[in-house]
N, C-alpha and C positions, 0 to 999 in steps of 0.2 A: 728416045727412051726404049723402044722395042729392040733397037740394035744393041744397047747396053745390056739389056736383060738376056738377049741371045748370046752375047759374048760371055757373060757371067755363067750362063748355063753350060756353054761349051768348055769353059775353063774348069768348072766343077766335074764335068763328064771326063775330061782329060785326066784330072787328078785321081778320080776314082778308078779309072782304067789303069793308070800307072801303078797305083797301090795294089790293085788286084793282080797284076803281072808280078810285082815285087813279092807278093805273098806266096807265089809258087816257086821262088828261088830258094836256095839253101839258106842264105842269110835271112830271107823273109820268113821262112819256117822257123828259124832259130828265134827271131824276134817275136813271132806269134807265140812260140812256146813260152818265152819269158813273160809275155803279157798275159798268159793264161787262156789262150784261145785254142786249146788242144782238142776239145771235145767236138769241134765242128768239122773235123777232117775225117773222112771215111777211112776206117781201118786204123785210126790213131788210138793210142792207149788212153783210157779215161784219166781224168785228173786224180781220181782216188787211187788208181793203180800207181801212177807216177809218184804221188805223195807217199804212199805206203812203202814203195821200194826205196825212195829217197830217205825215208826215216830208217829203214832197215840198213841203209848204207851210212848211217849217222850223218846225214846231210852232205855227204861227199858226192858231188855230181860226177866227178871223174870215175869213181867206183860204180855209180849207177850206169854210166855210159859203157864201162868195161863189161859189166854183167849183161847189158843188152847186146853189145857187140858179140859176146860169147854165144848168146842164144841165136843171134842173127847168122853167125857162122855155122851153127849146128843145123838150123832150120831156115834157110834163106827164102823158102817159098811162103812162109807165114807172114802175117801182117804185124805191124808194130804192137798192136794190142795183144796178140798171141805171144809175141816175144816177152812182153812185160809179164803176162800170166805165167809163162814157163819160169821166168826169173823169180817170181814171187813163190812159185811152188818149190823152187830150190831153197829159198829162204826157210820155208816151212819144214822141208825135209832135213835141212841142216840143224834146225832148232830141235827137231824130234830126236835126231841121232846124238846130239850133245846133251840131251836131258838125262839126268841120273836115273 
C-alpha cells in the first residue's frame, strides 16, 4: 500500500515538474497567455492592458503583436508591461490628433 502511494506521489511530482518546465518555453508561454495566466509573470503586461490594446486593434491579434513588436524594437530594454503601456499611449495620442 505504501509503495503504491509513493509511486502515485512520484508520478504527480514528475507531472508537475514537467508542466513547470513547459511553462517556461515559448509554446508554454503562448498557451499560458491563451489560458489567461498572464498576470502571474514578473514584468508581464496586465490582462487589462492586453484587453484594452486588443480592443483598440479591433480584436486583431496580428495587429496587437505588430504594435508590441514596434515598441520592442524601439525600446528593447523595457519589460512587456512597459511595451504595452507605450503602445496604449500611442493609441491615445493618435485618437487625440484625429479628433476634430
